[in-house]
C-alpha positions in Angstrom: 0.0 0.0 0.0 2.8 2.3 1.0 4.7 1.5 -2.2 1.7 2.4 -4.3 1.3 5.7 -2.5 4.9 6.5 -3.1 4.7 5.8 -6.8 1.6 7.9 -7.1 3.2 10.7 -5.2 6.3 10.6 -7.2 4.3 10.5 -10.5 2.4 13.6 -9.4 5.7 15.3 -8.5 7.1 14.3 -12.0 4.0 15.8 -13.7 4.3 19.0 -11.7 8.0 19.3 -12.6 7.1 18.6 -16.3 4.5 21.3 -16.2 6.9 23.8 -14.7 9.6 22.8 -17.2 7.3 23.2 -20.1 6.4 26.7 -19.1 10.0 27.6 -18.6 10.9 26.1 -22.0 8.1 28.2 -23.6 9.4 31.4 -22.0 12.9 30.5 -23.0 12.0 30.1 -26.6 10.1 33.4 -26.6 13.0 35.2 -25.1 14.9 34.3 -28.3 12.6 36.4 -30.4 15.4 39.0 -30.8 17.7 36.4 -32.3 15.2 34.3 -34.3 12.7 35.2 -37.0 9.4 36.0 -35.4 7.8 33.5 -37.8 9.6 30.6 -36.1 8.8 31.5 -32.5 5.2 30.1 -32.2 6.0 26.8 -33.9 9.3 26.2 -32.0 7.6 27.1 -28.7 4.8 24.5 -29.3 7.3 21.9 -30.4 9.5 22.3 -27.3 6.5 22.2 -24.9 5.1 19.0 -26.4 8.5 17.4 -26.4 8.8 18.2 -22.6 5.3 16.8 -22.0 6.2 13.6 -24.0 9.4 13.1 -21.9 7.4 13.6 -18.7 4.8 11.1 -19.7 7.4 8.5 -20.5 9.1 9.0 -17.2 5.8 8.6 -15.3 4.9 5.4 -17.2 8.4 4.1 -16.5 7.9 4.9 -12.8 4.8 2.6 -12.8 6.7 -0.2 -14.5 5.3 0.2 -18.0 7.7 -1.1 -20.7 8.2 2.2 -22.5 10.2 0.6 -25.4 7.2 -1.5 -26.3 4.9 1.5 -25.8 6.9 3.6 -28.2 6.8 0.8 -30.8 3.0 0.5 -30.3 2.6 4.3 -30.7 4.7 4.2 -33.9 2.4 1.6 -35.4 -0.7 3.5 -34.2 0.8 6.7 -35.6 0.8 5.2 -39.1 -2.9 4.4 -38.9 -3.7 7.8 -37.4 -1.6 9.4 -40.2 -3.6 7.8 -42.9 -6.8 8.9 -41.2 -5.5 12.5 -40.8 -4.0 12.9 -44.2 -5.2 16.4 -44.7 -4.0 17.4 -41.2 -0.5 16.0 -41.9 -0.5 17.9 -45.2 -1.0 21.1 -43.3 1.8 20.2 -40.9 4.2 19.4 -43.8 3.2 22.6 -45.6 3.8 24.5 -42.3 7.4 23.1 -42.1 7.9 24.0 -45.8 6.7 27.6 -45.2 9.0 27.9 -42.1 11.9 26.4 -44.0 11.7 28.3 -47.3 10.2 31.5 -45.7 8.4 32.9 -48.7 7.0 35.4 -46.2 7.5 36.6 -42.6 5.3 37.9 -39.9 4.2 41.4 -40.8 4.3 40.8 -44.6 1.2 41.5 -46.7 0.5 38.4 -48.9 -2.1 37.1 -51.3 -2.9 33.5 -52.2 -6.0 32.8 -54.3 -8.7 35.4 -53.3 -7.2 35.9 -49.8 -5.3 39.0 -49.1 -3.9 40.0 -45.6 -1.0 40.7 -43.3 0.6 37.7 -41.7 0.3 37.6 -37.9 1.4 34.0 -37.1 2.5 30.8 -38.9 1.6 27.7 -36.9 1.9 24.0 -37.5 -1.6 23.7 -38.9 -2.7 27.2 -40.0 -1.5 30.6 -41.0 -3.3 33.6 -39.3 -3.8 36.8 -41.2 -5.5 40.1 -40.7 -7.3 41.6 -43.7 -7.4 45.2 -44.6 -11.0 45.5 -43.4 -10.1 44.1 -39.9 -11.1 40.4 -40.3 -9.0 37.6 -38.9 -8.4 34.6 -41.3 -7.0 31.3 -40.2 -6.0 29.5 -43.4 -4.8 25.9 -43.6 -1.1 25.8 -44.4 -1.7 23.5 -47.4 -4.0 26.1 -48.9 -1.3 28.8 -48.5 1.5 26.7 -49.9 -0.6 25.0 -52.6 -1.4 28.2 -54.5 0.5 31.0 -56.3 1.8 33.2 -53.5 2.2 37.0 -53.9 4.3 38.8 -51.3 3.7 42.5 -51.5 6.2 43.4 -48.8 9.3 41.3 -49.7 10.8 43.8 -52.2 11.9 47.3 -51.0 10.4 49.0 -54.0 7.2 48.7 -56.0 6.0 50.0 -59.4 3.0 52.3 -59.6 0.9 52.1 -62.8 -1.7 54.8 -63.7 -3.8 55.0 -66.9 -5.3 58.3 -67.8 -7.9 58.4 -70.6 -8.2 61.6 -72.7 -10.5 62.5 -75.5 -9.5 61.9 -79.1 -9.7 65.6 -79.8 -7.1 66.4 -77.1 -3.4 66.9 -77.6 -1.5 63.8 -76.6 1.7 65.7 -75.8 -0.2 67.9 -73.4 -1.5 64.8 -71.6 2.1 63.4 -71.5 3.3 66.7 -70.0 0.7 66.5 -67.3 1.9 63.1 -66.2 5.5 64.2 -66.3 4.7 67.2 -64.1 2.9 65.0 -61.6 5.9 62.8 -61.3 8.3 65.8 -61.0 6.2 67.3 -58.2 6.0 64.0 -56.2 9.2 63.7 -54.2 8.5 60.1 -53.2 8.8 58.9 -56.8 12.3 57.2 -57.2 14.6 58.4 -59.9 15.7 54.9 -60.7 14.2 52.9 -62.4 13.4 55.9 -64.5 9.6 56.7 -64.8 8.1 55.7 -68.2 5.3 57.5 -70.2 3.5 56.0 -73.2 0.3 55.7 -75.1 -1.2 52.5 -73.7 -4.1 52.1 -76.2 -6.4 53.7 -78.6 -9.6 52.6 -76.8 -13.2 52.8 -77.9 -13.8 56.2 -76.3 -10.4 57.6 -75.2 -6.7 57.7 -75.8 -5.2 55.9 -72.8 -1.9 57.4 -71.5 0.2 55.1 -69.3 2.4 56.2 -66.4 4.9 53.8 -64.8 6.9 54.9 -61.8 8.7 53.3 -58.8 8.4 54.2 -55.1 9.2 52.5 -51.8 6.9 49.6 -50.9 5.8 51.1 -47.6 4.8 54.3 -49.3 3.1 52.7 -52.4 -0.6 53.4 -51.5 0.0 56.9 -50.2 1.8 57.9 -53.4 -0.7 56.1 -55.6 -3.7 57.8 -54.0 -1.9 61.2 -54.1 -1.3 60.9 -57.8 -4.8 59.8 -58.6 -6.3 62.7 -56.6 -4.2 65.2 -58.5 -4.7 63.7 -61.9 -8.2 65.0 -62.8 -7.6 68.6 -61.8 -4.2 68.6 -63.6 -5.8 67.4 -66.8 -8.6 70.0 -66.6 -6.2 72.9 -66.0 -4.6 72.0 -69.4 -8.0 71.9 -71.1 -8.0 68.1 -71.4 -11.1 66.0 -70.7 -11.7 62.5 -69.4 -14.4 61.2 -71.8 -17.4 59.1 -70.9 -17.8 55.8 -72.8 -19.6 56.6 -76.1 -21.3 54.4 -78.7 -22.9 55.3 -82.1 -26.0 53.3 -83.2 -27.1 53.5 -86.8 -30.8 52.7 -86.9 -32.2 52.1 -90.4 -36.0 52.2 -90.8 -37.1 50.2 -93.8 -40.3 51.4 -95.5 -42.0 50.5 -98.6 -41.0 53.8 -100.2 -37.5 54.8 -99.1 -35.1 53.7 -96.4 -34.2 56.2 -93.7 -31.3 56.2 -91.3 -31.0 57.6 -87.9 -27.8 58.1 -85.9 -28.1 57.9 -82.1 -25.2 58.9 -79.9 -25.0 57.3 -76.4 
């Protein structure tokens, strides 16, 4: 009776020590945040904690006289069966390790895969958590993130701005080009290299489309883009240029017994 009580007491003590060790291990990993990539911290923390719990459980079982060698072999066989049943879950884990190894993005990067766009907050073993621009939190399975074309909007230091300005066919193209050049010259956040480009993009159905390409820092992209778009319309109007509405000509022919008549309707 006394021996059983001692075993139970020692097992409880081992569990308590395991719990404390797991908490200390988690804190230790998180203290490495200044040395390790923030993307790795959550996964490493969970792995270390579960490893400590596994060791503690084996010590407790050994304390009660359980043959841990046979148990490990049994768990390995059971793991194969569980792995087949949880194929999708294991795919997420494998994708999580791939994401952590190759690091196509880091915590804080803005990424897009499929129709999902957001800022990465955490990469776990099973899911990647993102915050969207409209304040939603998305937990996406890692296999979905890795299994699609992945766009990282934050990885490169610079990003190209593209603006298309449509002017009427009666307007002077060179005046339109001069407006775009002046907008770029007045915007100090536009980078001199690569050099901004100006061209006629297309002779569209209702307008001549002028095309501006310029580079800016990635973290200033949207501010510069919105600033240029805000200034574009007033700048064109000051030069007497117009942004035409879509137009269509319909030729309606009325057939009569006497003479055909044609009407032209402008939309």
